N, C-alpha and C positions, 0 to 999 in steps of 0.2 A: 266487652269487658277485657281489660288488659291484665295479663298474668305475667309475673316475673319469677323465674326459677333460677336460684343460685346454686353453684357447686364449687368445689375446690378447697374448702376449708380443711383444717386439720391441725396436727401438732408438729411443730418444727423447733429446732434449736436456734438460739440467738445467732444471728449472722446468716441464717438460711433464707430460702426463698419459697414462695407459694404463688400460685396463680389462681385467682377467682374468676368465675365466669357467671354471666347473668344473661339469660335468654328471655326475650320478650315475645309474647304472643297475644293476638287479639288487637283491637283498636283499629282506627282508620288513619291516624296521623302518620305521615311519612317523615316529618321533620320534628324531632324531639331530642331531649337530652337524657342521658342516663348517668346516674351518679352512684357513688358508694359512700355510705355513712357507716359509722361504727359506734358501738356502745359497750363500754367496759362496766363491770359490776360496780354499782354505786355511783356511776357517773352519767352525765347527760349524753345523749346521742350527739356525735360530732361529724361534721363534714370531712370527707377524705379526698375525693376527686370526682370530676364530672367530665363528660365528653358529649358533643353534639353528634347526632347520627349522620347528618348530611356532610358537613364540612370537617368533622373531627376536631373542632376547637376544644381545647382542654382547660381545666382549672384544677388547682391543687391546694390543699391546705399546707401551711408552712411546715407542719410537723412531718409530712411525708415527701415533700418536694425533694427530688434528687434520689429518692429510694424507691418510690412507687411510680408505675407508669400505667395510665389508663389508655385503653384503645377500644376500637369497635370494628366489627365486621358487619357492614351494611347488609350484605346478602343473607346473613344468618340472624339479623336482629339481635346480635349478641355483643355485650360489652365485657371487657376483660380488665382485671386489675392485677398487674404483675408486681409482686411485692418482694423486694430484695433487701438485703441487710436488715432483716427483721430484728426487732428489739422486744424485750419482755413487755414494754409499755404499749406495744402494738396489739397485745392480747385483748380481744373483744369479739362480740358478735358483729359481723359485717353484713350490712343490709344494702341491697340494690334498690334503686328508686328510679322512677321515670317522671319527667316533667317537661316543660316547654323551654326552659332556659337552664344554663349551667350555673345555677345559683348555689351558694353555700348554705342557704336557709332551707331547712327541711319542709317548711310550709309551702315551698314552691313545687313540691313533688306530689303528684296525685296517686301514684301507684307504688307499692312496696312489695318486696319479696319477703320470704319467711325468715331470712337470716341464715348465716353459716358461721360456725364457730372457728376462730383462729386463735390458737394458743402457742405462744412463743416461750420456750423454757430457757432459763439462764444457765 
């Protein structure tokens, strides 16, 4: 059974930065994708970014491109989301997910973390 544990959320002022981490444990696959989604109150969950474990191929939503950077450490089975130039509209619960491809669809991810709150004040 795969488990995902997120950390790094918090409260930050607009224009600030935060880094989220997601560590995966369990499972037998060595090649998979890890992604970040987010869900703001009253809104649907939306894709943020994804990265493949082996080659580090990345994918971003247009809303975060140029501000957020996703990366991974293969040896630690950990994915990171560096968030810069944060805006109040980035406020949401951020979820880590694991799947087989870097899809923007949440249906392509089989495992999910518990979520971590990111709040950006204006």
